Phi, psi and omega in degrees: 000319180300315182308316179301308180295322177297317173304314176297320181290328176290319176303315181288320179298313178296326179295309179301322181289321175299320179292322176300306186295329177298305185287330188280326194232307185295314191293322181294326186291328181279313179146166187291314182311305182300328178294318177298313178297319184288334176293321172291319181295326176298316180302314182298315178299315179303312182296328180282344183266356178302306180295317178298321175297317176297313181293325177290325172300312179300319183296312177296325178293320179298314182297311178305301181306319181302310185298320179297314179291328182293324178294327183271313182264342177057045179258128178288332180297331180301319180288324175296318177294322179295312175304317181295318179297313182294322181294322179296324188290316179293321176300320174304310178296314181293322181287331177300307182290327180294312183293330184284318190256352180271122189285080176268140180207162185290143184304315182296337175285323181265334179237075182289157170278133172233171181303322182295311184295329186287321179297315182289332177294315184292326180290330170293323177293317176304308185295327175300315178295335183269355186073046183214157185221141177223170185239158174236160176216167185218155182283165178285106179187194181288354186280117168047071179309160179307145174083347193273358183253357177307309183299340182265002174062040172264154180255141183210152180285344179278349184080168174276319182276142174286026177220124178233166194295147180295327178300319175294319179297320178297325178290323178288320175298320182292332178261018175060027177277336178221153175268323181222168184280136179223170182288331173204168189260135171227116179281132178258350177198173184287140177237144182289335182291344178301322182298318181285336177276003173081035175275116185254330180234134177236127182262136182223166171255131175278142185229154175272187184299329184268006177086007184269154179296130183213119178308332188267355192280197186245160176291152180315144183292341181280351179291130172274100185289349177282331175264319180257114184251134179290119187241345180206145173219143176219099182067232177275004179272129177237134173257118181258140178260148179268118181282349178259015186299140167214146183298161183278043177195136191195175178246133173244158182268193186294342185257002176087011187265133179297137177271104185291333181280347181291151175240139181225121180240129177280120183274309187208147183212119173221174174301122184069026180205132173226145176223128182233157165240125183244145176221119184214157175274341182238148181284155186189200187239123177272129187247127174243115187276062174235144183296138181272144169208158179304134184113345174280140182230155182224139180229137181241120177055038180078001182252136181285130185238169176293125179275139183255146177257113178263128183058030179071359186217335178268177184248156184196162182207148178275137176239152183265173180286160187094205182256139184226145173255119190247127175233126174250132178222150181245129179233117183270108182301332186288340176293304180302322177291324179294321181290327180297316183291318181298317184297310179299319182296315176296323175292328180285326171294319179293321179301310181300317179297328173292316177303307183300326178293311185299315179300319178294321183297316186289328171296323177291324176299310182299319176296327181288324177291315177301327179291331173287000000 
């Protein structure tokens, strides 16, 4: 018990000594303004250190009292209760700062609903009812920055995370969609590849003659208005519809040509899961324009099949003529391995705890016999 209190006193003494030396010598050498700024920082630091000091003191107290009681009563449960108290103390300290510094706010304040997002949301609902899915894109401008459409559940060829697979970048570069590798994709003009990626709507800003955003302005000059039709406007925002749109999934024949007569219906779509119904007169390859990664599996009519890498980055599977049910599902093998390791660790801790309990009981019995 004395050792615990001695550690606490020494730690507080060192902290006070360091603080005194800092303000006595170092801060004066730097200047008065820095001293005043440091004093304000010290007040904030002192306020932030209040709970850690309280929790640390409580931890030292719990350890010291536990050691004292174990010497008197030799009770194994005292150690278990002390460990539980320490765990709760550490969790309380961590959760306090997590709650204080993690910026939680209402979703509608940071991602407000606008007429544009409502329109796109309604279109997604309609496409879902038809068994179809589309993606959106936006021009490289002040409009809808990368990663900002995730809360609205919009789909994009750029993805949600500002890092995309090198295989996807190679595909885009090969098809002249990008010039160099970048952290994320921003389209500055129309690309023919957008048709195959399932882009149905493209968002742009209207601008005046001087290039300033203007609700009465015009869409960018690179827009091919024979292909992209203005379907919705809200202030300076214009939504263009792709007249060449096709969903980002389709059937191709043995030569890689899309089978126009084939029918593909999206049945279900969740994170890590796609389900389709295909209908074709000829056998072919079903292509899903979504990036492949290890962990994806594919089933056709309930049977596991070989998953194909299309263009080095997308997913595909061979299907026979007639009607087929195609399912893509993702399973991260590392999660299952982690669960196994965690389970074995818990078993090991339980086994070690039993051994320590038995050793403690034997020690207590021997001391009792010697006492007699």
